[in-house]
PQR file of N, CA, C, O and H, with PARSE charges and radii, in Angstrom:
ATOM      1  N   MET A   1       0.703  -1.208  -0.168 -0.4000 1.5000
ATOM      2  CA  MET A   1       0.017   0.016   0.005 -0.0000 2.0000
ATOM      3  C   MET A   1       0.789   1.236   0.125  0.5500 1.7000
ATOM      4  O   MET A   1       0.325   2.260  -0.375 -0.5500 1.4000
ATOM      5  N   GLU A   2       1.909   1.264   0.723 -0.4000 1.5000
ATOM      6  CA  GLU A   2       3.035   2.496   0.700 -0.0000 2.0000
ATOM      7  C   GLU A   2       3.346   2.660  -0.732  0.5500 1.7000
ATOM      8  O   GLU A   2       3.307   3.819  -1.145 -0.5500 1.4000
ATOM      9  H   GLU A   2       2.286   0.432   1.130  0.4000 1.0000
ATOM     10  N   LYS A   3       3.615   1.831  -1.480 -0.4000 1.5000
ATOM     11  CA  LYS A   3       3.973   2.241  -2.813 -0.0000 2.0000
ATOM     12  C   LYS A   3       2.912   2.746  -3.621  0.5500 1.7000
ATOM     13  O   LYS A   3       3.335   3.459  -4.530 -0.5500 1.4000
ATOM     14  H   LYS A   3       3.647   0.889  -1.145  0.4000 1.0000
ATOM     15  N   ALA A   4       1.539   2.598  -3.589 -0.4000 1.5000
ATOM     16  CA  ALA A   4       0.555   3.171  -4.082 -0.0000 2.0000
ATOM     17  C   ALA A   4       0.548   4.663  -3.455  0.5500 1.7000
ATOM     18  O   ALA A   4       0.321   5.636  -4.175 -0.5500 1.4000
ATOM     19  H   ALA A   4       1.194   2.019  -2.850  0.4000 1.0000
ATOM     20  N   TYR A   5       0.791   4.778  -2.165 -0.4000 1.5000
ATOM     21  CA  TYR A   5       0.608   6.283  -1.563 -0.0000 2.0000
ATOM     22  C   TYR A   5       1.744   7.203  -2.178  0.5500 1.7000
ATOM     23  O   TYR A   5       1.533   8.386  -2.447 -0.5500 1.4000
ATOM     24  H   TYR A   5       0.975   3.988  -1.580  0.4000 1.0000
ATOM     25  N   ASP A   6       2.972   6.574  -2.384 -0.4000 1.5000
ATOM     26  CA  ASP A   6       4.057   7.176  -2.844 -0.0000 2.0000
ATOM     27  C   ASP A   6       4.092   7.544  -4.326  0.5500 1.7000
ATOM     28  O   ASP A   6       4.723   8.479  -4.819 -0.5500 1.4000
ATOM     29  H   ASP A   6       3.144   5.613  -2.166  0.4000 1.0000
ATOM     30  N   PHE A   7       3.223   6.557  -5.033 -0.4000 1.5000
ATOM     31  CA  PHE A   7       3.111   7.007  -6.643 -0.0000 2.0000
ATOM     32  C   PHE A   7       1.879   7.993  -6.533  0.5500 1.7000
ATOM     33  O   PHE A   7       1.826   8.861  -7.403 -0.5500 1.4000
ATOM     34  H   PHE A   7       2.711   5.798  -4.632  0.4000 1.0000
ATOM     35  N   ALA A   8       1.179   7.978  -5.863 -0.4000 1.5000
ATOM     36  CA  ALA A   8      -0.014   9.085  -5.868 -0.0000 2.0000
ATOM     37  C   ALA A   8       0.565  10.552  -5.400  0.5500 1.7000
ATOM     38  O   ALA A   8       0.206  11.612  -5.912 -0.5500 1.4000
ATOM     39  H   ALA A   8       1.222   7.273  -5.155  0.4000 1.0000
ATOM     40  N   LEU A   9       1.493  10.431  -4.370 -0.4000 1.5000
ATOM     41  CA  LEU A   9       2.202  11.554  -4.067 -0.0000 2.0000
ATOM     42  C   LEU A   9       3.078  12.528  -5.198  0.5500 1.7000
ATOM     43  O   LEU A   9       3.196  13.744  -5.355 -0.5500 1.4000
ATOM     44  H   LEU A   9       1.785   9.570  -3.953  0.4000 1.0000
ATOM     45  N   SER A  10       3.586  11.394  -5.846 -0.4000 1.5000
ATOM     46  CA  SER A  10       4.760  11.704  -6.909 -0.0000 2.0000
ATOM     47  C   SER A  10       3.534  12.506  -7.937  0.5500 1.7000
ATOM     48  O   SER A  10       3.842  13.626  -8.345 -0.5500 1.4000
ATOM     49  H   SER A  10       3.490  10.407  -5.719  0.4000 1.0000
ATOM     50  N   LYS A  11       2.437  12.048  -8.266 -0.4000 1.5000
ATOM     51  CA  LYS A  11       1.645  12.713  -9.141 -0.0000 2.0000
ATOM     52  C   LYS A  11       1.022  13.913  -8.778  0.5500 1.7000
ATOM     53  O   LYS A  11       0.727  14.774  -9.606 -0.5500 1.4000
ATOM     54  H   LYS A  11       2.187  11.138  -7.935  0.4000 1.0000
ATOM     55  N   ILE A  12       0.769  14.024  -7.361 -0.4000 1.5000
ATOM     56  CA  ILE A  12       0.150  15.035  -6.857 -0.0000 2.0000
ATOM     57  C   ILE A  12       1.201  16.501  -6.953  0.5500 1.7000
ATOM     58  O   ILE A  12       0.831  17.656  -7.161 -0.5500 1.4000
ATOM     59  H   ILE A  12       1.009  13.324  -6.689  0.4000 1.0000
ATOM     60  N   VAL A  13       2.554  16.009  -6.732 -0.4000 1.5000
ATOM     61  CA  VAL A  13       3.472  16.978  -6.766 -0.0000 2.0000
ATOM     62  C   VAL A  13       3.803  17.459  -8.058  0.5500 1.7000
ATOM     63  O   VAL A  13       4.108  18.645  -8.179 -0.5500 1.4000
ATOM     64  H   VAL A  13       2.855  15.071  -6.563  0.4000 1.0000
ATOM     65  N   ILE A  14       3.783  16.567  -9.218 -0.4000 1.5000
ATOM     66  CA  ILE A  14       3.859  16.824 -10.406 -0.0000 2.0000
ATOM     67  C   ILE A  14       2.903  17.878 -11.060  0.5500 1.7000
ATOM     68  O   ILE A  14       3.209  18.755 -11.868 -0.5500 1.4000
ATOM     69  H   ILE A  14       3.535  15.603  -9.120  0.4000 1.0000
ATOM     70  N   SER A  15       1.621  17.580 -10.504 -0.4000 1.5000
ATOM     71  CA  SER A  15       0.435  18.640 -10.765 -0.0000 2.0000
ATOM     72  C   SER A  15       0.484  19.887 -10.176  0.5500 1.7000
ATOM     73  O   SER A  15      -0.148  20.849 -10.613 -0.5500 1.4000
ATOM     74  H   SER A  15       1.372  16.867  -9.848  0.4000 1.0000
ATOM     75  N   LEU A  16       1.292  19.926  -9.083 -0.4000 1.5000
ATOM     76  CA  LEU A  16       1.163  21.263  -8.230 -0.0000 2.0000
ATOM     77  C   LEU A  16       2.471  22.058  -8.872  0.5500 1.7000
ATOM     78  O   LEU A  16       2.465  23.256  -8.588 -0.5500 1.4000
ATOM     79  H   LEU A  16       1.805  19.144  -8.728  0.4000 1.0000
ATOM     80  N   GLN A  17       3.472  21.668  -9.596 -0.4000 1.5000
ATOM     81  CA  GLN A  17       4.615  22.335 -10.013 -0.0000 2.0000
ATOM     82  C   GLN A  17       4.272  23.519 -10.924  0.5500 1.7000
ATOM     83  O   GLN A  17       5.120  24.347 -11.258 -0.5500 1.4000
ATOM     84  H   GLN A  17       3.477  20.695  -9.827  0.4000 1.0000
ATOM     85  N   ASN A  18       2.992  23.563 -11.311 -0.4000 1.5000
ATOM     86  CA  ASN A  18       2.762  24.849 -12.204 -0.0000 2.0000
ATOM     87  C   ASN A  18       1.961  25.786 -11.406  0.5500 1.7000
ATOM     88  O   ASN A  18       1.219  26.582 -11.980 -0.5500 1.4000
ATOM     89  H   ASN A  18       2.303  22.891 -11.040  0.4000 1.0000
ATOM     90  N   GLY A  19       2.069  25.747  -9.927 -0.4000 1.5000
ATOM     91  CA  GLY A  19       1.243  26.829  -9.150 -0.0000 2.0000
ATOM     92  C   GLY A  19       0.133  26.314  -8.892  0.5500 1.7000
ATOM     93  O   GLY A  19      -0.635  27.209  -8.541 -0.5500 1.4000
ATOM     94  H   GLY A  19       2.672  25.100  -9.460  0.4000 1.0000
ATOM     95  N   GLY A  20      -0.396  25.235  -8.885 -0.4000 1.5000
ATOM     96  CA  GLY A  20      -1.646  24.719  -8.307 -0.0000 2.0000
ATOM     97  C   GLY A  20      -1.882  24.811  -6.894  0.5500 1.7000
ATOM     98  O   GLY A  20      -1.029  25.034  -6.035 -0.5500 1.4000
ATOM     99  H   GLY A  20       0.228  24.507  -9.171  0.4000 1.0000
ATOM    100  N   LYS A  21      -3.101  24.622  -6.725 -0.4000 1.5000
ATOM    101  CA  LYS A  21      -3.585  24.559  -5.254 -0.0000 2.0000
ATOM    102  C   LYS A  21      -3.999  23.145  -4.996  0.5500 1.7000
ATOM    103  O   LYS A  21      -4.193  22.327  -5.895 -0.5500 1.4000
ATOM    104  H   LYS A  21      -3.794  24.441  -7.422  0.4000 1.0000
ATOM    105  N   CYS A  22      -4.148  22.856  -3.453 -0.4000 1.5000
ATOM    106  CA  CYS A  22      -4.386  21.498  -3.244 -0.0000 2.0000
ATOM    107  C   CYS A  22      -5.402  21.440  -2.265  0.5500 1.7000
ATOM    108  O   CYS A  22      -5.289  22.212  -1.313 -0.5500 1.4000
ATOM    109  H   CYS A  22      -3.990  23.521  -2.723  0.4000 1.0000
ATOM    110  N   LEU A  23      -6.440  20.626  -2.313 -0.4000 1.5000
ATOM    111  CA  LEU A  23      -7.502  20.348  -1.454 -0.0000 2.0000
ATOM    112  C   LEU A  23      -7.249  18.918  -1.022  0.5500 1.7000
ATOM    113  O   LEU A  23      -7.231  17.958  -1.792 -0.5500 1.4000
ATOM    114  H   LEU A  23      -6.532  19.999  -3.086  0.4000 1.0000
ATOM    115  N   ASP A  24      -7.042  18.869   0.384 -0.4000 1.5000
ATOM    116  CA  ASP A  24      -6.917  17.619   1.253 -0.0000 2.0000
ATOM    117  C   ASP A  24      -8.155  17.212   1.967  0.5500 1.7000
ATOM    118  O   ASP A  24      -8.450  17.765   3.027 -0.5500 1.4000
ATOM    119  H   ASP A  24      -7.057  19.648   1.010  0.4000 1.0000
ATOM    120  N   CYS A  25      -8.884  16.297   1.464 -0.4000 1.5000
ATOM    121  CA  CYS A  25     -10.061  15.888   2.267 -0.0000 2.0000
ATOM    122  C   CYS A  25      -9.481  14.722   3.049  0.5500 1.7000
ATOM    123  O   CYS A  25      -9.029  13.692   2.548 -0.5500 1.4000
ATOM    124  H   CYS A  25      -8.645  15.847   0.603  0.4000 1.0000
ATOM    125  N   GLY A  26      -9.549  15.008   4.302 -0.4000 1.5000
ATOM    126  CA  GLY A  26      -9.329  14.138   5.222 -0.0000 2.0000
ATOM    127  C   GLY A  26      -7.817  14.240   5.852  0.5500 1.7000
ATOM    128  O   GLY A  26      -7.091  13.318   6.225 -0.5500 1.4000
ATOM    129  H   GLY A  26      -9.915  15.845   4.709  0.4000 1.0000
ATOM    130  N   ALA A  27      -7.564  15.711   5.854 -0.4000 1.5000
ATOM    131  CA  ALA A  27      -6.540  16.488   6.161 -0.0000 2.0000
ATOM    132  C   ALA A  27      -5.661  15.995   7.284  0.5500 1.7000
ATOM    133  O   ALA A  27      -4.436  16.102   7.219 -0.5500 1.4000
ATOM    134  H   ALA A  27      -8.154  16.460   5.552  0.4000 1.0000
ATOM    135  N   ASN A  28      -6.274  15.464   8.298 -0.4000 1.5000
ATOM    136  CA  ASN A  28      -5.826  15.151   9.507 -0.0000 2.0000
ATOM    137  C   ASN A  28      -4.808  16.069  10.227  0.5500 1.7000
ATOM    138  O   ASN A  28      -5.380  17.160  10.211 -0.5500 1.4000
ATOM    139  H   ASN A  28      -7.269  15.377   8.350  0.4000 1.0000
ATOM    140  N   HIS A  29      -4.020  16.180  10.640 -0.4000 1.5000
ATOM    141  CA  HIS A  29      -3.170  17.276  11.350 -0.0000 2.0000
ATOM    142  C   HIS A  29      -2.143  17.882  10.131  0.5500 1.7000
ATOM    143  O   HIS A  29      -1.158  18.467  10.582 -0.5500 1.4000
ATOM    144  H   HIS A  29      -3.555  15.295  10.653  0.4000 1.0000
ATOM    145  N   GLY A  30      -2.244  17.819   8.636 -0.4000 1.5000
ATOM    146  CA  GLY A  30      -1.588  18.369   7.769 -0.0000 2.0000
ATOM    147  C   GLY A  30      -0.146  17.549   7.464  0.5500 1.7000
ATOM    148  O   GLY A  30       0.878  18.119   7.087 -0.5500 1.4000
ATOM    149  H   GLY A  30      -3.044  17.344   8.269  0.4000 1.0000
ATOM    150  N   GLU A  31      -0.264  16.139   7.695 -0.4000 1.5000
ATOM    151  CA  GLU A  31       1.018  15.432   7.180 -0.0000 2.0000
ATOM    152  C   GLU A  31       1.239  15.243   5.679  0.5500 1.7000
ATOM    153  O   GLU A  31       2.310  14.841   5.225 -0.5500 1.4000
ATOM    154  H   GLU A  31      -1.096  15.676   8.001  0.4000 1.0000
ATOM    155  N   LYS A  32       0.133  15.564   4.900 -0.4000 1.5000
ATOM    156  CA  LYS A  32       0.058  15.196   3.382 -0.0000 2.0000
ATOM    157  C   LYS A  32       0.703  16.766   3.107  0.5500 1.7000
ATOM    158  O   LYS A  32       1.529  16.839   2.198 -0.5500 1.4000
ATOM    159  H   LYS A  32      -0.737  15.891   5.268  0.4000 1.0000
ATOM    160  N   PHE A  33       0.399  17.890   3.774 -0.4000 1.5000
ATOM    161  CA  PHE A  33       1.312  19.056   3.287 -0.0000 2.0000
ATOM    162  C   PHE A  33       2.859  18.955   3.541  0.5500 1.7000
ATOM    163  O   PHE A  33       3.710  19.550   2.879 -0.5500 1.4000
ATOM    164  H   PHE A  33      -0.272  17.830   4.513  0.4000 1.0000
ATOM    165  N   GLU A  34       3.103  18.088   4.629 -0.4000 1.5000
ATOM    166  CA  GLU A  34       4.442  17.958   4.817 -0.0000 2.0000
ATOM    167  C   GLU A  34       5.203  17.078   3.803  0.5500 1.7000
ATOM    168  O   GLU A  34       6.351  17.277   3.405 -0.5500 1.4000
ATOM    169  H   GLU A  34       2.413  17.604   5.166  0.4000 1.0000
ATOM    170  N   ARG A  35       4.443  16.151   3.477 -0.4000 1.5000
ATOM    171  CA  ARG A  35       4.932  15.137   2.551 -0.0000 2.0000
ATOM    172  C   ARG A  35       5.139  15.746   1.127  0.5500 1.7000
ATOM    173  O   ARG A  35       5.945  15.269   0.329 -0.5500 1.4000
ATOM    174  H   ARG A  35       3.510  15.988   3.800  0.4000 1.0000
ATOM    175  N   ILE A  36       4.310  16.898   0.849 -0.4000 1.5000
ATOM    176  CA  ILE A  36       4.367  17.350  -0.389 -0.0000 2.0000
ATOM    177  C   ILE A  36       5.457  18.424  -0.372  0.5500 1.7000
ATOM    178  O   ILE A  36       6.129  18.703  -1.365 -0.5500 1.4000
ATOM    179  H   ILE A  36       3.655  17.286   1.498  0.4000 1.0000
ATOM    180  N   ASN A  37       5.571  18.931   0.674 -0.4000 1.5000
ATOM    181  CA  ASN A  37       6.473  19.972   1.101 -0.0000 2.0000
ATOM    182  C   ASN A  37       7.924  19.701   1.041  0.5500 1.7000
ATOM    183  O   ASN A  37       8.801  20.532   0.803 -0.5500 1.4000
ATOM    184  H   ASN A  37       5.025  18.704   1.481  0.4000 1.0000
ATOM    185  N   SER A  38       8.092  18.295   1.313 -0.4000 1.5000
ATOM    186  CA  SER A  38       9.495  17.520   1.290 -0.0000 2.0000
ATOM    187  C   SER A  38       9.862  17.472   0.271  0.5500 1.7000
ATOM    188  O   SER A  38      11.085  17.445   0.131 -0.5500 1.4000
ATOM    189  H   SER A  38       7.379  17.621   1.506  0.4000 1.0000
ATOM    190  N   LYS A  39       9.053  17.438  -0.855 -0.4000 1.5000
ATOM    191  CA  LYS A  39       9.368  17.038  -2.326 -0.0000 2.0000
ATOM    192  C   LYS A  39       9.576  18.177  -3.079  0.5500 1.7000
ATOM    193  O   LYS A  39      10.329  18.256  -4.049 -0.5500 1.4000
ATOM    194  H   LYS A  39       8.060  17.460  -0.741  0.4000 1.0000
ATOM    195  N   MET A  40       8.759  19.230  -2.523 -0.4000 1.5000
ATOM    196  CA  MET A  40       8.812  20.547  -3.546 -0.0000 2.0000
ATOM    197  C   MET A  40       8.651  21.660  -2.600  0.5500 1.7000
ATOM    198  O   MET A  40       8.054  21.476  -1.540 -0.5500 1.4000
ATOM    199  H   MET A  40       8.147  19.166  -1.735  0.4000 1.0000
ATOM    200  N   LYS A  41       9.119  22.745  -2.899 -0.4000 1.5000
ATOM    201  CA  LYS A  41       8.635  24.031  -1.887 -0.0000 2.0000
ATOM    202  C   LYS A  41       7.217  24.253  -2.380  0.5500 1.7000
ATOM    203  O   LYS A  41       6.915  24.545  -3.537 -0.5500 1.4000
ATOM    204  H   LYS A  41       9.604  22.894  -3.761  0.4000 1.0000
ATOM    205  N   PHE A  42       6.456  24.095  -1.452 -0.4000 1.5000
ATOM    206  CA  PHE A  42       4.716  24.446  -1.573 -0.0000 2.0000
ATOM    207  C   PHE A  42       4.449  25.385  -0.509  0.5500 1.7000
ATOM    208  O   PHE A  42       4.772  25.172   0.660 -0.5500 1.4000
ATOM    209  H   PHE A  42       6.701  23.858  -0.512  0.4000 1.0000
ATOM    210  N   SER A  43       3.831  26.473  -0.935 -0.4000 1.5000
ATOM    211  CA  SER A  43       3.057  27.409   0.022 -0.0000 2.0000
ATOM    212  C   SER A  43       2.192  26.911   0.815  0.5500 1.7000
ATOM    213  O   SER A  43       1.431  26.096   0.295 -0.5500 1.4000
ATOM    214  H   SER A  43       3.569  26.646  -1.884  0.4000 1.0000
ATOM    215  N   LYS A  44       2.034  27.156   2.042 -0.4000 1.5000
ATOM    216  CA  LYS A  44       0.734  26.803   2.759 -0.0000 2.0000
ATOM    217  C   LYS A  44      -0.462  27.631   2.434  0.5500 1.7000
ATOM    218  O   LYS A  44      -1.569  27.244   2.809 -0.5500 1.4000
ATOM    219  H   LYS A  44       2.653  27.819   2.464  0.4000 1.0000
ATOM    220  N   GLU A  45      -0.312  28.867   1.690 -0.4000 1.5000
ATOM    221  CA  GLU A  45      -1.361  29.479   1.177 -0.0000 2.0000
ATOM    222  C   GLU A  45      -2.091  28.880  -0.013  0.5500 1.7000
ATOM    223  O   GLU A  45      -3.117  29.360  -0.495 -0.5500 1.4000
ATOM    224  H   GLU A  45       0.587  29.182   1.385  0.4000 1.0000
ATOM    225  N   LYS A  46      -1.438  27.730  -0.466 -0.4000 1.5000
ATOM    226  CA  LYS A  46      -2.028  27.159  -1.601 -0.0000 2.0000
ATOM    227  C   LYS A  46      -2.434  25.656  -1.365  0.5500 1.7000
ATOM    228  O   LYS A  46      -2.641  24.806  -2.231 -0.5500 1.4000
ATOM    229  H   LYS A  46      -0.605  27.340  -0.075  0.4000 1.0000
ATOM    230  N   TYR A  47      -2.517  25.490   0.311 -0.4000 1.5000
ATOM    231  CA  TYR A  47      -3.117  24.345   0.843 -0.0000 2.0000
ATOM    232  C   TYR A  47      -4.238  24.493   1.498  0.5500 1.7000
ATOM    233  O   TYR A  47      -4.369  25.385   2.336 -0.5500 1.4000
ATOM    234  H   TYR A  47      -2.349  26.180   1.015  0.4000 1.0000
ATOM    235  N   PHE A  48      -5.230  23.603   1.188 -0.4000 1.5000
ATOM    236  CA  PHE A  48      -6.555  23.926   1.780 -0.0000 2.0000
ATOM    237  C   PHE A  48      -7.011  22.288   2.325  0.5500 1.7000
ATOM    238  O   PHE A  48      -6.929  21.321   1.569 -0.5500 1.4000
ATOM    239  H   PHE A  48      -5.124  22.878   0.507  0.4000 1.0000
ATOM    240  N   GLY A  49      -7.476  22.191   3.699 -0.4000 1.5000
ATOM    241  CA  GLY A  49      -7.755  20.771   4.221 -0.0000 2.0000
ATOM    242  C   GLY A  49      -9.177  20.903   4.968  0.5500 1.7000
ATOM    243  O   GLY A  49      -9.601  21.943   5.473 -0.5500 1.4000
ATOM    244  H   GLY A  49      -7.543  22.976   4.314  0.4000 1.0000
ATOM    245  N   ILE A  50      -9.792  19.738   4.947 -0.4000 1.5000
ATOM    246  CA  ILE A  50     -11.013  19.613   5.506 -0.0000 2.0000
ATOM    247  C   ILE A  50     -10.717  18.113   6.344  0.5500 1.7000
ATOM    248  O   ILE A  50     -10.278  17.093   5.812 -0.5500 1.4000
ATOM    249  H   ILE A  50      -9.448  18.893   4.537  0.4000 1.0000
ATOM    250  N   GLU A  51     -11.035  18.257   7.607 -0.4000 1.5000
ATOM    251  CA  GLU A  51     -11.047  17.346   8.589 -0.0000 2.0000
ATOM    252  C   GLU A  51     -12.363  17.269   9.548  0.5500 1.7000
ATOM    253  O   GLU A  51     -12.972  18.267   9.933 -0.5500 1.4000
ATOM    254  H   GLU A  51     -11.392  19.085   8.040  0.4000 1.0000
ATOM    255  N   TRP A  52     -12.716  15.876   9.883 -0.4000 1.5000
ATOM    256  CA  TRP A  52     -13.779  15.796  10.933 -0.0000 2.0000
ATOM    257  C   TRP A  52     -13.152  16.005  12.345  0.5500 1.7000
ATOM    258  O   TRP A  52     -13.844  16.632  13.147 -0.5500 1.4000
ATOM    259  H   TRP A  52     -12.221  15.065   9.570  0.4000 1.0000
ATOM    260  N   ASN A  53     -11.984  15.578  12.733 -0.4000 1.5000
ATOM    261  CA  ASN A  53     -11.413  15.309  13.914 -0.0000 2.0000
ATOM    262  C   ASN A  53     -11.019  16.898  14.388  0.5500 1.7000
ATOM    263  O   ASN A  53     -10.045  17.542  13.997 -0.5500 1.4000
ATOM    264  H   ASN A  53     -11.422  15.069  12.081  0.4000 1.0000
ATOM    265  N   LYS A  54     -12.043  17.324  15.326 -0.4000 1.5000
ATOM    266  CA  LYS A  54     -11.543  18.507  16.021 -0.0000 2.0000
ATOM    267  C   LYS A  54     -10.101  18.935  16.459  0.5500 1.7000
ATOM    268  O   LYS A  54      -9.610  20.034  16.197 -0.5500 1.4000
ATOM    269  H   LYS A  54     -12.834  16.801  15.643  0.4000 1.0000
ATOM    270  N   ASN A  55      -9.530  18.010  17.104 -0.4000 1.5000
ATOM    271  CA  ASN A  55      -8.328  18.174  17.701 -0.0000 2.0000
ATOM    272  C   ASN A  55      -7.266  18.021  16.519  0.5500 1.7000
ATOM    273  O   ASN A  55      -6.250  18.705  16.642 -0.5500 1.4000
ATOM    274  H   ASN A  55      -9.929  17.118  17.317  0.4000 1.0000
ATOM    275  N   CYS A  56      -7.368  17.240  15.431 -0.4000 1.5000
ATOM    276  CA  CYS A  56      -6.604  17.195  14.150 -0.0000 2.0000
ATOM    277  C   CYS A  56      -6.490  18.712  13.751  0.5500 1.7000
ATOM    278  O   CYS A  56      -5.433  19.331  13.633 -0.5500 1.4000
ATOM    279  H   CYS A  56      -8.193  16.685  15.330  0.4000 1.0000
ATOM    280  N   VAL A  57      -7.891  19.258  13.544 -0.4000 1.5000
ATOM    281  CA  VAL A  57      -8.052  20.540  12.919 -0.0000 2.0000
ATOM    282  C   VAL A  57      -7.173  21.607  13.948  0.5500 1.7000
ATOM    283  O   VAL A  57      -6.316  22.347  13.465 -0.5500 1.4000
ATOM    284  H   VAL A  57      -8.750  18.756  13.640  0.4000 1.0000
ATOM    285  N   GLN A  58      -7.388  21.602  14.966 -0.4000 1.5000
ATOM    286  CA  GLN A  58      -6.716  22.386  16.033 -0.0000 2.0000
ATOM    287  C   GLN A  58      -5.313  22.424  15.843  0.5500 1.7000
ATOM    288  O   GLN A  58      -4.711  23.492  15.727 -0.5500 1.4000
ATOM    289  H   GLN A  58      -8.084  21.001  15.358  0.4000 1.0000
ATOM    290  N   GLN A  59      -4.667  21.132  15.797 -0.4000 1.5000
ATOM    291  CA  GLN A  59      -3.178  20.894  15.531 -0.0000 2.0000
ATOM    292  C   GLN A  59      -2.752  21.406  14.039  0.5500 1.7000
ATOM    293  O   GLN A  59      -1.646  21.944  13.994 -0.5500 1.4000
ATOM    294  H   GLN A  59      -5.156  20.265  15.891  0.4000 1.0000
ATOM    295  N   ALA A  60      -3.402  21.323  12.938 -0.4000 1.5000
ATOM    296  CA  ALA A  60      -2.891  21.609  11.748 -0.0000 2.0000
ATOM    297  C   ALA A  60      -3.175  23.230  11.775  0.5500 1.7000
ATOM    298  O   ALA A  60      -2.266  23.847  11.221 -0.5500 1.4000
ATOM    299  H   ALA A  60      -4.300  20.886  12.974  0.4000 1.0000
ATOM    300  N   ARG A  61      -4.111  23.967  12.236 -0.4000 1.5000
ATOM    301  CA  ARG A  61      -4.286  25.304  12.504 -0.0000 2.0000
ATOM    302  C   ARG A  61      -3.026  25.963  13.240  0.5500 1.7000
ATOM    303  O   ARG A  61      -2.539  27.041  12.899 -0.5500 1.4000
ATOM    304  H   ARG A  61      -4.850  23.465  12.686  0.4000 1.0000
ATOM    305  N   ALA A  62      -2.615  25.258  14.179 -0.4000 1.5000
ATOM    306  CA  ALA A  62      -1.580  25.625  15.166 -0.0000 2.0000
ATOM    307  C   ALA A  62      -0.318  25.601  14.273  0.5500 1.7000
ATOM    308  O   ALA A  62       0.535  26.434  14.581 -0.5500 1.4000
ATOM    309  H   ALA A  62      -3.010  24.382  14.456  0.4000 1.0000
ATOM    310  N   ASN A  63      -0.032  24.756  13.171 -0.4000 1.5000
ATOM    311  CA  ASN A  63       0.978  24.682  12.394 -0.0000 2.0000
ATOM    312  C   ASN A  63       0.770  25.628  11.105  0.5500 1.7000
ATOM    313  O   ASN A  63       1.324  25.401  10.029 -0.5500 1.4000
ATOM    314  H   ASN A  63      -0.725  24.079  12.921  0.4000 1.0000
ATOM    315  N   GLY A  64       0.009  26.585  11.314 -0.4000 1.5000
ATOM    316  CA  GLY A  64      -0.388  27.654  10.112 -0.0000 2.0000
ATOM    317  C   GLY A  64      -1.128  27.056   8.891  0.5500 1.7000
ATOM    318  O   GLY A  64      -1.140  27.677   7.829 -0.5500 1.4000
ATOM    319  H   GLY A  64      -0.441  26.769  12.188  0.4000 1.0000
ATOM    320  N   LEU A  65      -1.754  25.844   9.026 -0.4000 1.5000
ATOM    321  CA  LEU A  65      -2.500  25.305   7.945 -0.0000 2.0000
ATOM    322  C   LEU A  65      -3.838  25.753   7.876  0.5500 1.7000
ATOM    323  O   LEU A  65      -4.381  25.988   8.956 -0.5500 1.4000
ATOM    324  H   LEU A  65      -1.745  25.339   9.889  0.4000 1.0000
ATOM    325  N   ASN A  66      -4.538  25.937   6.754 -0.4000 1.5000
ATOM    326  CA  ASN A  66      -5.651  26.428   6.529 -0.0000 2.0000
ATOM    327  C   ASN A  66      -6.652  25.021   6.201  0.5500 1.7000
ATOM    328  O   ASN A  66      -6.968  24.586   5.094 -0.5500 1.4000
ATOM    329  H   ASN A  66      -4.097  25.747   5.877  0.4000 1.0000
ATOM    330  N   VAL A  67      -7.031  24.473   7.597 -0.4000 1.5000
ATOM    331  CA  VAL A  67      -7.717  23.272   7.673 -0.0000 2.0000
ATOM    332  C   VAL A  67      -8.960  23.513   8.426  0.5500 1.7000
ATOM    333  O   VAL A  67      -8.864  23.942   9.576 -0.5500 1.4000
ATOM    334  H   VAL A  67      -6.775  24.827   8.496  0.4000 1.0000
ATOM    335  N   ILE A  68     -10.366  23.237   7.795 -0.4000 1.5000
ATOM    336  CA  ILE A  68     -11.435  23.431   8.241 -0.0000 2.0000
ATOM    337  C   ILE A  68     -11.983  22.069   9.032  0.5500 1.7000
ATOM    338  O   ILE A  68     -11.463  20.962   8.889 -0.5500 1.4000
ATOM    339  H   ILE A  68     -10.444  22.889   6.861  0.4000 1.0000
ATOM    340  N   GLN A  69     -12.983  22.313   9.785 -0.4000 1.5000
ATOM    341  CA  GLN A  69     -13.690  21.099  10.311 -0.0000 2.0000
ATOM    342  C   GLN A  69     -14.963  20.940   9.540  0.5500 1.7000
ATOM    343  O   GLN A  69     -15.769  21.833   9.277 -0.5500 1.4000
ATOM    344  H   GLN A  69     -13.406  23.212   9.901  0.4000 1.0000
ATOM    345  N   GLY A  70     -15.028  19.694   9.221 -0.4000 1.5000
ATOM    346  CA  GLY A  70     -16.481  19.220   8.413 -0.0000 2.0000
ATOM    347  C   GLY A  70     -16.577  17.739   8.606  0.5500 1.7000
ATOM    348  O   GLY A  70     -15.775  16.980   9.150 -0.5500 1.4000
ATOM    349  H   GLY A  70     -14.374  18.969   9.434  0.4000 1.0000
ATOM    350  N   GLY A  71     -17.816  17.474   8.001 -0.4000 1.5000
ATOM    351  CA  GLY A  71     -18.267  16.046   8.010 -0.0000 2.0000
ATOM    352  C   GLY A  71     -19.257  15.905   9.094  0.5500 1.7000
ATOM    353  O   GLY A  71     -19.845  16.819   9.673 -0.5500 1.4000
ATOM    354  H   GLY A  71     -18.468  18.091   7.559  0.4000 1.0000
ATOM    355  N   GLY A  72     -19.357  14.697   9.281 -0.4000 1.5000
ATOM    356  CA  GLY A  72     -20.275  14.278  10.377 -0.0000 2.0000
ATOM    357  C   GLY A  72     -21.756  14.258  10.006  0.5500 1.7000
ATOM    358  O   GLY A  72     -22.250  14.967   9.129 -0.5500 1.4000
ATOM    359  H   GLY A  72     -18.879  13.955   8.812  0.4000 1.0000
ATOM    360  N   ILE A  73     -22.367  13.443  10.703 -0.4000 1.5000
ATOM    361  CA  ILE A  73     -23.883  13.639  10.234 -0.0000 2.0000
ATOM    362  C   ILE A  73     -24.641  13.852  11.674  0.5500 1.7000
ATOM    363  O   ILE A  73     -25.858  14.038  11.709 -0.5500 1.4000
ATOM    364  H   ILE A  73     -21.966  12.866  11.415  0.4000 1.0000
TER
END
């Protein structure tokens, strides 16, 4: 499974290299931003996340990421 995630990350990085923005559904505390940023210089202003877990949202925001709480019925 890790190979599949690494492959997906490589495709995401390629698509963002021309100035794109990223919407991360299931953003958790922003680890996907960190993984993207480790592969390329990626601006926090171009990263947007949605996460259902309030604690994860708070942690992501404390790290300067634009993550909102959503989901749940």
